[in-house]
C-alpha positions as CSV (number, residue, x, y, z in Angstrom):
1,M,0.0,-0.1,0.1
2,N,1.5,3.4,-0.9
3,N,2.1,6.1,1.8
4,K,-0.6,8.6,0.5
5,T,-3.3,5.7,0.8
6,A,-1.9,4.5,4.1
7,I,-2.2,8.2,5.6
8,A,-5.6,8.4,4.3
9,I,-6.7,5.2,5.9
10,V,-5.1,6.0,9.2
11,T,-6.4,9.6,9.1
12,R,-10.0,8.0,8.8
13,S,-9.4,5.6,11.2
14,R,-8.5,8.1,14.0
15,D,-11.8,10.1,13.2
16,I,-13.8,7.0,13.4
17,I,-12.3,5.9,16.8
18,A,-12.8,9.5,18.0
19,L,-16.8,9.3,16.9
20,A,-17.0,6.0,18.6
21,H,-15.3,7.1,21.7
22,A,-17.5,10.2,21.8
23,Q,-20.7,8.0,21.7
24,L,-19.1,5.4,24.2
25,A,-18.2,8.1,26.8
26,R,-21.7,7.7,28.2
27,E,-21.7,4.2,28.5
28,L,-18.2,4.5,30.3
29,S,-19.3,7.3,32.6
30,V,-16.7,9.7,31.3
31,P,-16.3,13.1,29.3
32,Q,-16.2,12.8,25.7
33,P,-12.7,13.2,24.2
34,E,-11.9,17.0,23.8
35,N,-10.7,16.3,20.3
36,N,-10.5,13.6,17.6
37,S,-6.8,12.7,18.2
38,F,-5.4,9.3,19.1
39,D,-4.1,10.8,22.3
40,A,-7.4,12.2,23.5
41,S,-9.2,9.0,22.9
42,Y,-6.9,7.0,24.8
43,R,-7.1,9.5,27.7
44,M,-11.0,9.0,27.4
45,L,-10.3,5.3,27.7
46,D,-8.0,5.7,30.6
47,D,-10.5,7.9,32.5
48,A,-12.8,5.0,32.0
49,R,-10.5,2.8,33.6
50,N,-10.0,5.2,36.7
51,E,-13.8,5.4,36.9
52,N,-14.5,1.9,36.8
53,G,-11.5,0.5,38.8
54,N,-9.6,-1.4,36.1
55,W,-9.4,-2.6,32.2
56,I,-11.4,-5.6,32.7
57,K,-14.4,-3.6,34.0
58,V,-14.3,-1.3,31.0
59,G,-14.2,-4.3,28.9
60,E,-17.2,-5.7,30.4
61,L,-19.1,-2.4,29.5
62,L,-17.7,-2.5,25.8
63,G,-18.8,-6.1,25.4
64,F,-15.0,-7.3,25.1
65,N,-13.7,-10.3,26.8
66,R,-10.4,-9.9,29.0
67,Q,-7.8,-10.4,26.2
68,Q,-9.7,-8.2,23.7
69,M,-9.9,-5.5,26.3
70,L,-6.1,-5.7,27.1
71,D,-5.5,-5.8,23.2
72,Y,-7.5,-2.7,22.9
73,A,-5.8,-0.8,25.4
74,D,-2.4,-1.6,24.3
75,L,-3.4,-1.0,20.7
76,M,-4.7,2.4,21.8
77,R,-1.7,3.4,24.0
78,G,0.7,2.2,20.9
79,L,-0.9,5.1,18.7
80,R,-0.3,7.8,21.1
81,G,1.9,10.2,19.6
82,C,0.9,9.1,16.0
83,D,-1.4,12.1,15.3
84,D,0.8,13.9,13.0
85,V,0.4,11.1,10.4
86,Q,1.8,12.9,7.7
87,N,5.0,12.9,9.1
88,L,5.3,9.5,10.4
89,D,8.3,7.2,9.2
90,P,7.5,4.4,7.1
91,N,7.6,1.9,9.9
92,T,5.3,3.6,12.3
93,L,3.1,4.3,9.5
94,N,2.8,0.7,8.9
95,K,2.1,-0.2,12.6
96,S,-0.4,2.8,12.9
97,L,-2.3,1.5,9.9
98,I,-2.7,-2.0,11.4
99,A,-3.1,-0.9,14.8
100,S,-5.9,1.6,14.0
101,L,-7.9,-1.0,11.6
102,Q,-7.7,-3.5,14.3
103,I,-9.2,-1.0,17.0
104,V,-12.2,-0.1,14.5
105,N,-12.6,-3.9,13.8
106,L,-12.9,-4.4,17.8
107,L,-15.2,-1.4,18.1
108,E,-18.0,-3.2,16.0
109,L,-18.2,-5.4,19.0
110,A,-19.3,-2.3,21.0
111,K,-22.0,-1.9,18.6
112,H,-23.4,-5.2,18.9
113,K,-23.7,-4.6,22.7
114,Y,-25.4,-1.2,22.2
115,P,-27.4,-1.4,19.2
116,H,-28.3,2.5,19.6
117,L,-24.6,3.7,18.9
118,N,-24.5,4.6,15.3
119,W,-21.1,5.9,14.4
120,D,-20.1,5.9,10.8
121,S,-17.4,3.3,10.3
122,R,-17.2,4.0,6.4
123,Y,-13.9,4.4,4.4
124,S,-13.0,5.9,1.0
125,L,-12.2,2.4,-0.1
126,P,-9.2,1.9,-2.7
127,D,-10.5,0.5,-6.2
128,E,-9.3,-3.1,-5.3
129,T,-11.2,-3.2,-2.1
130,S,-14.4,-5.4,-2.5
131,E,-15.9,-8.5,-1.0
132,D,-14.8,-10.8,-4.1
133,N,-11.3,-9.3,-4.1
134,A,-11.2,-10.2,-0.4
135,V,-12.1,-13.9,-1.0
136,R,-9.3,-14.2,-3.7
137,Q,-6.7,-12.6,-1.3
138,M,-7.9,-14.9,1.7
139,R,-7.5,-18.0,-0.5
140,A,-4.0,-17.0,-1.9
141,I,-2.7,-16.4,1.6
142,E,-3.9,-19.6,2.9
143,L,-2.7,-21.7,-0.2
144,L,0.5,-20.1,-0.4
145,I,1.1,-20.6,3.5
146,R,0.4,-24.3,2.6
147,Q,2.6,-24.5,-0.5
148,V,5.6,-23.0,1.5
149,I,5.1,-25.7,4.0
150,D,4.9,-28.3,1.5
151,E,8.0,-27.1,-0.5
152,A,10.0,-26.8,2.6
153,W,9.4,-30.3,3.9
154,A,9.2,-32.1,0.3
155,D,8.1,-35.1,2.0
156,Q,4.4,-35.9,3.1
157,Q,5.4,-38.6,5.1
158,K,7.9,-36.6,7.2
159,L,5.4,-33.9,7.3
160,A,3.0,-36.2,8.6
161,A,5.2,-37.2,11.4
162,R,5.9,-33.6,12.3
163,L,2.4,-33.0,12.5
164,Q,1.8,-35.9,15.1
165,T,4.3,-34.2,17.2
166,L,2.4,-31.1,17.1
167,F,-1.0,-32.1,17.4
168,G,-0.9,-35.7,18.2
169,K,-2.4,-38.8,16.3
170,E,-6.0,-38.2,16.8
171,Q,-6.0,-34.5,15.7
172,V,-3.7,-35.5,12.4
173,A,-6.1,-38.5,11.8
174,R,-9.0,-35.8,11.7
175,I,-6.9,-33.7,9.2
176,M,-6.1,-36.4,6.9
177,K,-9.9,-37.5,6.8
178,S,-10.6,-34.1,5.4
179,A,-7.5,-33.8,3.2
180,E,-7.0,-34.9,-0.4
181,K,-4.8,-37.6,-1.5
182,D,-1.1,-36.9,-0.9
183,N,-2.0,-33.2,0.2
184,I,-2.3,-33.7,4.0
185,L,-2.3,-29.8,4.7
186,S,-5.6,-29.4,2.6
187,G,-7.3,-30.9,5.4
188,T,-5.8,-28.2,7.7
189,L,-7.8,-25.1,9.5
190,L,-5.9,-21.7,9.1
191,E,-5.1,-22.0,12.9
192,Q,-3.6,-25.1,12.4
193,L,-1.6,-23.9,9.3
194,R,-0.5,-21.0,11.8
195,I,0.9,-23.3,14.6
196,I,2.7,-25.3,11.9
197,F,4.1,-22.5,10.1
198,S,4.9,-20.2,13.2
199,N,6.7,-23.1,15.5
200,Q,9.5,-21.4,17.1
201,E,11.7,-24.6,16.4
202,D,10.8,-25.2,12.8
203,Y,10.7,-21.6,11.4
204,P,14.3,-20.7,11.2
205,N,15.3,-23.8,9.4
206,Y,12.3,-24.2,7.2
207,Y,10.3,-21.0,6.3
208,D,12.6,-18.2,7.2
209,A,14.4,-18.1,3.7
210,Y,11.3,-17.5,1.9
211,F,10.8,-14.3,3.6
212,D,14.5,-13.1,3.1
213,G,14.4,-9.2,2.9
214,A,10.7,-8.8,4.1
215,S,11.4,-5.4,5.4
216,G,7.7,-4.6,5.5
217,L,6.7,-7.6,8.1
218,N,7.9,-5.6,11.0
219,Y,4.6,-5.3,12.9
220,A,5.8,-7.4,15.8
221,S,9.4,-7.8,17.0
222,T,10.2,-10.4,14.5
223,T,9.1,-11.6,10.8
224,R,7.9,-14.9,12.4
225,E,5.9,-13.4,15.2
226,T,4.4,-10.7,12.5
227,L,3.3,-13.7,10.4
228,S,2.1,-15.4,13.3
229,Q,0.0,-12.5,14.5
230,F,-1.5,-11.8,11.0
231,L,-2.7,-15.3,10.5
232,Q,-4.3,-15.2,13.8
233,S,-6.1,-11.7,13.1
234,L,-7.2,-13.7,9.6
235,N,-9.1,-16.5,11.3
236,H,-12.0,-14.2,11.9
237,I,-12.2,-12.8,8.2
238,R,-11.7,-16.4,7.0
239,N,-14.4,-17.8,9.2
240,K,-16.8,-14.9,8.0
241,I,-16.0,-15.8,4.1
242,A,-16.8,-19.5,5.0
243,H,-20.2,-18.5,6.5
244,H,-20.6,-16.1,3.4
245,K,-21.2,-13.2,6.0
246,K,-20.5,-9.7,4.9
247,L,-16.8,-8.3,5.8
248,T,-16.7,-4.8,7.2
249,E,-14.8,-2.4,5.3
250,S,-12.1,-2.0,8.0
251,E,-11.7,-6.1,7.6
252,M,-11.1,-5.7,3.9
253,L,-8.8,-3.0,4.2
254,L,-6.8,-5.1,7.1
255,L,-6.9,-8.1,4.7
256,N,-5.6,-5.8,1.9
257,E,-2.4,-4.9,4.2
258,Y,-1.8,-8.3,5.3
259,F,-2.1,-9.5,1.6
260,D,0.3,-7.1,0.4
261,Q,2.8,-7.7,3.2
262,V,2.9,-11.6,3.3
263,V,2.7,-11.9,-0.7
264,E,5.4,-9.4,-1.7
265,P,8.3,-11.3,-0.5
266,L,7.1,-14.7,-1.6
267,R,6.6,-13.2,-5.0
268,N,10.2,-12.3,-4.9
269,A,11.1,-15.8,-3.9
270,H,9.2,-17.1,-6.7
271,Q,10.8,-14.7,-9.3
272,Q,14.2,-15.8,-7.9
273,G,13.6,-19.5,-8.1
274,R,13.5,-20.1,-4.4
275,L,9.7,-20.9,-4.5
276,Q,8.1,-23.0,-7.1
277,T,4.3,-21.7,-6.4
278,D,3.3,-18.4,-8.2
279,P,1.4,-16.0,-5.9
280,D,0.3,-14.1,-8.6
281,A,-1.1,-17.2,-10.2
282,L,-3.3,-18.2,-7.1
283,Y,-4.6,-14.9,-6.8
284,H,-5.9,-14.6,-10.6
285,A,-7.5,-17.9,-10.3
286,P,-10.7,-18.6,-12.3
287,A,-13.9,-17.9,-10.6
288,E,-14.6,-21.9,-10.4
289,A,-11.6,-22.0,-8.1
290,I,-12.8,-19.3,-6.1
291,K,-16.1,-21.0,-5.5
292,A,-14.5,-24.4,-4.9
293,Y,-12.4,-22.7,-2.1
294,Q,-15.6,-21.4,-0.5
295,A,-17.0,-24.8,-0.6
296,Q,-13.6,-26.3,0.9
297,L,-13.9,-23.8,3.6
298,A,-17.5,-24.6,4.4
299,K,-16.6,-28.3,4.5
300,L,-13.6,-28.0,6.8
301,N,-15.7,-25.7,9.2
302,A,-18.4,-28.2,9.5
303,A,-16.2,-31.1,10.2
304,A,-14.3,-29.4,12.9
305,E,-17.7,-28.7,14.6
306,R,-18.7,-32.3,13.9
307,N,-15.3,-33.4,15.7
308,E,-15.9,-31.0,18.6
309,V,-19.3,-32.7,19.2
310,V,-17.6,-36.2,18.8
311,V,-14.8,-35.5,21.2
312,K,-17.3,-34.3,23.9
313,K,-19.4,-37.5,23.4
314,I,-16.1,-39.4,23.8
315,N,-14.8,-37.6,26.8
316,H,-18.3,-38.4,28.4
317,K,-18.3,-42.1,27.6
318,L,-14.8,-42.1,28.8
319,T,-15.7,-40.5,32.1
320,W,-18.3,-43.3,32.7
321,A,-15.8,-46.1,31.7
322,L,-13.4,-44.9,34.0
323,A,-16.2,-44.4,37.0
324,G,-17.2,-48.1,36.0
325,I,-13.5,-49.5,36.3
326,V,-13.0,-47.7,39.7
327,G,-16.4,-49.3,40.9
328,I,-15.0,-52.8,40.1
329,I,-11.7,-52.0,41.9
330,A,-13.9,-50.8,44.9
331,I,-16.3,-53.6,44.8
332,T,-13.2,-56.2,44.8
333,G,-11.4,-54.3,47.7
334,V,-14.5,-54.4,49.8
335,T,-14.9,-58.4,49.2
336,L,-11.4,-58.7,50.3
337,H,-11.6,-56.6,53.3
338,F,-14.8,-58.4,54.7
339,S,-13.9,-61.6,53.7
340,G,-10.6,-61.8,55.8
341,G,-9.2,-63.7,52.8
342,S,-10.5,-67.1,53.7
343,F,-13.4,-67.5,51.4
344,V,-12.0,-65.9,48.2
345,N,-10.1,-67.8,45.5
346,T,-7.0,-66.2,44.4
347,E,-7.4,-67.0,41.0
348,I,-10.8,-65.2,40.8
349,I,-8.9,-62.2,42.3
350,K,-6.2,-62.7,39.4
351,D,-9.0,-62.6,36.9
352,K,-10.6,-59.6,38.2
353,V,-7.1,-57.7,38.3
354,S,-6.5,-58.9,34.6
355,D,-9.9,-57.8,33.6
356,V,-9.5,-54.3,35.0
357,Q,-6.1,-54.0,33.4
358,E,-7.4,-54.9,30.2
359,K,-10.2,-52.4,30.3
360,L,-7.6,-49.6,31.6
361,G,-5.5,-50.6,28.5
362,K,-8.5,-50.2,26.0
363,V,-9.2,-46.7,27.6
364,K,-5.5,-45.4,28.0
365,Q,-3.5,-44.9,24.7
366,E,0.2,-46.0,24.5
367,T,2.3,-44.9,27.4
368,S,5.4,-43.1,26.6
369,V,8.1,-41.0,28.3
370,D,7.2,-38.4,25.5
371,P,5.3,-35.5,27.3
372,R,2.9,-34.9,24.2
373,K,2.1,-38.6,24.0
374,E,1.4,-38.4,27.6
375,L,-0.9,-35.6,27.3
376,A,-2.8,-37.2,24.5
377,N,-3.0,-40.3,26.7
378,L,-5.0,-38.0,29.1
379,G,-7.1,-36.7,26.4
380,V,-5.5,-33.3,26.3
381,Q,-5.2,-31.6,23.3
382,W,-1.6,-29.8,22.4
383,D,-2.3,-26.2,22.1
384,R,-1.8,-23.1,24.1
385,G,-5.1,-22.3,24.8
386,T,-5.3,-25.5,26.9
387,M,-2.4,-24.9,28.5
388,E,-3.8,-21.5,29.6
389,Q,-6.5,-23.2,31.0
390,A,-4.3,-25.7,32.9
391,I,-2.4,-22.8,34.3
392,K,-5.3,-20.7,35.3
393,H,-6.9,-23.6,37.2
394,G,-3.8,-25.0,39.0
395,D,-3.4,-28.3,36.8
396,L,0.3,-28.8,37.7
397,R,0.6,-32.1,36.1
398,T,-0.7,-30.9,32.8
399,V,1.3,-27.7,33.0
400,K,4.5,-29.8,33.7
401,L,4.0,-31.8,30.7
402,F,3.2,-29.0,28.3
403,N,6.6,-27.3,29.5
404,E,8.5,-30.6,29.2
405,G,7.0,-30.8,25.8
406,G,8.6,-27.6,24.7
407,M,5.0,-25.5,24.5
408,T,5.5,-21.6,24.9
409,W,3.1,-19.6,26.8
410,D,2.1,-16.1,27.5
411,S,2.8,-14.1,30.6
412,L,-0.8,-13.1,30.6
413,F,-1.6,-16.5,31.5
414,L,-0.1,-16.0,34.8
415,S,-2.1,-12.9,35.5
416,A,-5.4,-15.0,34.6
417,A,-4.1,-17.4,37.3
418,M,-3.5,-14.7,39.9
419,T,-6.9,-13.4,39.2
420,E,-8.3,-16.9,40.0
421,Y,-6.1,-17.1,43.0
422,G,-7.7,-14.2,44.4
423,K,-11.1,-15.8,44.1
424,N,-10.1,-19.4,45.5
425,P,-6.5,-19.2,46.9
426,S,-5.7,-22.9,46.6
427,K,-2.2,-24.6,47.1
428,N,-2.5,-26.3,43.6
429,L,-2.8,-23.0,41.9
430,A,-0.2,-21.2,44.0
431,D,2.3,-24.5,43.1
432,T,1.5,-24.0,39.5
433,I,2.4,-20.2,39.4
434,E,5.6,-20.8,41.2
435,Y,6.5,-23.6,38.7
436,V,6.0,-21.6,35.8
437,T,7.8,-18.5,37.3
438,A,10.6,-20.8,37.9
439,H,10.8,-22.5,34.5
440,P,10.4,-20.1,32.0
441,E,13.3,-21.5,29.9
442,N,13.0,-19.0,27.2
443,R,9.5,-20.3,26.3
444,I,7.5,-17.5,28.1
445,N,6.4,-14.8,25.7
446,A,6.2,-11.6,27.6
447,S,5.6,-8.3,25.8
448,E,7.2,-5.0,26.3
449,Y,4.0,-4.1,28.2
450,S,3.9,-7.1,30.5
451,C,5.9,-5.3,33.2
452,R,3.7,-2.3,33.4
453,T,0.3,-4.5,32.9
454,E,1.1,-7.2,35.6
455,I,2.2,-4.1,38.0
456,N,-1.3,-2.4,37.2
457,Y,-3.1,-5.8,38.1
458,M,-1.0,-6.3,41.2
459,R,-2.3,-2.7,42.4
460,E,-6.0,-3.6,41.5
461,R,-5.5,-6.8,43.5
462,M,-4.2,-5.0,46.5
463,K,-7.0,-2.6,46.6
464,E,-9.5,-5.3,46.3
465,G,-7.7,-7.2,49.2
466,T,-6.9,-10.2,46.9
467,L,-3.1,-9.6,46.6
468,N,-0.8,-12.5,47.6
469,E,2.4,-10.3,47.3
470,A,4.9,-13.1,47.6
471,L,3.5,-15.1,44.5
472,N,2.6,-12.0,42.7
473,G,6.3,-10.7,43.1
474,K,7.7,-13.6,41.5
475,I,5.6,-12.8,38.3
476,I,6.7,-9.2,38.5
477,R,10.5,-10.3,38.7
478,L,10.1,-12.4,35.7
479,V,8.1,-10.1,33.6
480,C,10.1,-7.2,34.4
481,A,13.5,-8.6,34.0
482,D,13.5,-7.3,30.3
483,P,15.2,-3.9,30.1
484,K,12.8,-3.1,27.4
485,A,9.7,-3.9,29.7
486,Q,11.5,-1.7,32.2
487,K,11.5,1.3,30.1
488,I,7.7,1.2,29.2
489,F,7.2,1.0,32.7
490,A,9.2,4.2,33.3
491,E,7.3,5.8,30.5
492,T,4.1,4.9,32.0
493,R,5.1,6.4,35.4
494,K,6.2,9.5,33.7
495,E,3.1,10.0,31.9
496,A,1.3,9.5,35.2
497,V,3.4,12.5,36.6
498,E,2.5,14.5,33.7
499,R,-1.1,13.9,33.8
500,Q,-1.3,14.5,37.5
501,S,0.6,17.9,36.9
502,S,-1.9,18.7,34.1
503,L,-5.0,18.0,36.1
504,E,-3.8,19.8,39.2
505,K,-3.2,22.9,36.8
506,K,-6.7,22.4,35.4
507,Y,-8.2,22.0,39.1
508,A,-6.2,25.3,40.1
509,Q,-8.2,27.2,37.3
510,Y,-11.4,26.5,39.2
511,N,-10.2,26.3,42.6
512,K,-10.5,30.0,43.6
513,P,-12.6,32.1,45.7
514,Q,-15.9,33.4,44.4
515,A,-14.7,36.9,44.3
516,A,-11.6,35.9,42.1
517,C,-14.0,33.9,39.8
518,V,-16.3,36.7,39.5
519,K,-13.3,39.0,38.6
520,E,-12.1,36.8,35.9
521,L,-15.4,36.4,34.3
522,M,-16.2,40.0,34.0
523,K,-12.9,40.9,32.0
524,D,-15.3,41.1,28.8
525,D,-18.2,42.7,30.8
526,G,-19.4,38.9,31.3
527,D,-20.8,38.9,27.8
528,A,-18.8,35.3,27.2
529,V,-20.3,33.5,30.4
530,A,-23.7,35.1,30.1
531,N,-24.1,33.9,26.5
532,A,-22.9,30.4,27.6
533,I,-25.5,30.6,30.2
534,F,-28.2,31.7,27.8
535,K,-27.1,28.7,25.4
536,A,-26.8,25.9,27.9
537,R,-30.3,27.0,29.2
538,Q,-31.7,26.7,25.6
539,A,-30.0,23.4,24.7
540,A,-31.4,21.9,28.2
541,V,-35.0,23.2,27.7
542,Y,-35.9,23.5,24.0
543,S,-33.3,21.4,22.1
544,L,-34.7,18.3,20.4
545,F,-31.3,16.7,20.3
546,P,-29.5,17.5,23.5
547,N,-26.0,16.9,24.2
548,E,-26.2,13.2,26.0
549,G,-22.4,13.1,26.5
550,R,-21.0,14.0,29.9
551,Q,-20.6,17.9,29.4
552,D,-17.2,19.6,31.2
553,I,-17.3,21.5,34.4
554,S,-18.1,25.0,32.8
555,Q,-21.0,23.6,30.8
556,R,-22.4,21.8,33.6
557,A,-22.1,25.1,35.6
558,A,-23.5,27.2,32.9
559,T,-26.5,24.6,32.4
560,A,-27.3,24.6,36.2
561,T,-27.2,28.5,36.4
562,G,-29.4,28.7,33.1
563,L,-32.0,26.3,34.8
564,K,-32.0,28.1,38.3
565,F,-32.2,31.7,36.7
566,T,-35.3,31.5,34.5
567,D,-34.7,35.1,33.2
568,Y,-32.0,33.4,31.0
569,Q,-35.0,32.3,28.7
570,Y,-34.8,36.2,27.2
571,S,-32.1,37.4,25.4
572,S,-30.9,39.7,28.2
573,V,-31.3,40.0,31.8
574,S,-31.1,42.6,34.6
575,R,-27.9,43.7,36.2
576,K,-29.2,42.2,39.4
577,V,-29.8,38.9,38.2
578,F,-26.8,38.7,36.0
579,R,-24.5,39.4,39.3
580,E,-26.6,36.7,41.5
581,S,-26.2,34.4,38.4
582,L,-22.4,34.9,38.3
583,N,-22.2,34.3,42.0
584,F,-24.1,30.8,41.6
585,Y,-22.2,30.0,38.3
586,C,-18.8,30.4,40.2
587,D,-20.0,28.4,43.3
588,R,-21.3,25.6,41.0
589,R,-18.2,25.5,39.1
590,L,-16.1,25.1,42.1
591,E,-18.3,22.3,43.5
592,F,-18.4,20.5,40.1
593,A,-14.4,20.6,40.1
594,K,-14.2,19.4,43.6
595,Q,-16.2,16.6,42.8
596,D,-14.3,15.6,39.6
597,Y,-10.5,16.5,40.0
598,P,-9.3,15.7,43.5
599,P,-10.4,11.8,43.5
600,V,-8.6,11.4,40.2
601,I,-5.5,13.4,41.3
602,D,-5.4,11.4,44.5
603,D,-5.7,8.2,42.6
604,L,-2.6,9.4,40.4
605,K,-0.4,10.2,43.6
606,A,-1.3,6.9,45.1
607,Q,-0.6,5.0,41.6
608,I,2.8,6.9,41.3
609,D,3.8,6.1,44.7
610,Y,2.8,2.5,44.3
611,Y,5.2,2.7,41.1
612,D,8.1,4.0,43.1
613,T,7.5,1.3,45.8
614,V,7.3,-1.7,43.5
615,A,10.4,-0.1,41.4
616,A,12.3,-0.1,44.3
617,K,11.4,-3.4,46.1
618,Y,12.0,-5.2,42.6
619,G,15.0,-3.4,41.1
620,I,13.2,-1.6,38.3
621,K,14.7,1.2,36.7
622,I,12.8,4.3,36.7
């Protein structure tokens, strides 16, 4: 995408976000953004966090789950300082483009929660942006990734063996059942392709060379992580295409950008003879091939949904089978206990034991020292989401197997576990958290924002009275060890100090005696404030479309004054009434300022003090 188009999209995205935040401000009980900048939109969001206690509660109000809310806050925070769109360097412009489109996509969820919200999310779309083109792009990306994997391995049996290590035999059997002959990857879902393609062990040796010189793939810290994030983000779009659902304009634009960034290095690889598959040929496929792709998507999705149902039924039956076996053992034990051994035939006992062993053998798959096979024996799927749940619920045995098998995990999994610990402080959960923090072994994925995020969570837990500081401190030491993470935390503290200073200055403008306030307002003979009171009364009493957002302090004082002094229904008021109304206006303005500013300023002071305490305790440079 050329710079001119990218600048136009980022600018329009910024306006959409501002429009959305202006409408969402009321739902979040905070003032509207004072302008349409990214910075103002973020401050409104941060005000909502202060107003509602934490990000998670803001997410609940917006209709976001925990991860969506944390992503949303991080994306908005990352766009601060990017308002001068025209002068952004190409790297920052690229990141701003993707981040702003992702935010606009997330805001659609808020529209579903509040159907009365109606901001305009339309763009001036480039010529190539359309539903039909989106399907072509999605197909080309998916088939390209498959071809890259196929060409890299060059052996279906070797690839199948690797997939069994990644997914386990059962899942690979399901993939092969949906696949074409001699094309195992044709049976994979996009998320499975992402896991294969972005595997930390395989990527450097098998796939990295195809993206040599891909300077555009810099959204995350590495090309591999960028590609993984892009493919993960495309899951939602792919599913909509599979179900013939209409894509939003922001989704089509995001797909455009992903397509350009992924295809360009692969096109170069093809032209240089390093990749046999021609990306342009895949994109320009005939209409019949596009229809066949959509049909295949629907087929794969349906198969995946059926498999989910089957797995649930098997797990249900397995539970009852194990219960029956336990019952046999229990009955046998009771018989032995009451018989005293004198009336029991030992051969019968042997038969019973053999029978139990045989049934257990049928329920349990082959045993192995391989942790991944052991997880398969337990019926546990090899994926990060399952590991997250194991950490969150204190399943230490499963977590150890995942760790020993080489699974990577996210620092947010520990945050979720600490939240659960606050609700139910069990020893299993504490042991699991301690194990994970003690065995990162370079497999924990912690973003540069993890240190700041976890310290904020720790403060929230302290305020709620659910904090175990010794346990939480181990997480802090882990995620705050990275100098980049410490730098982000230091910047956050600096922002808090600057915001405190700014709020104190604003509060000082209002926090003055009545006489000083009146004197200030009379500099122009009171014309400005009289006009403001008159308009505020008109809007409150007569307007068909009143401002439903929360007004600033001066507007609220003007509205209260206009409603108190009914003479403002006319274009002029007597000198006496005007003097009385100014006194009333100044009193109300001070009253509203005292309601709004001191609690926020005090909380910021407490936040900064907490940051300083934590930094000193855990050796974080600020």
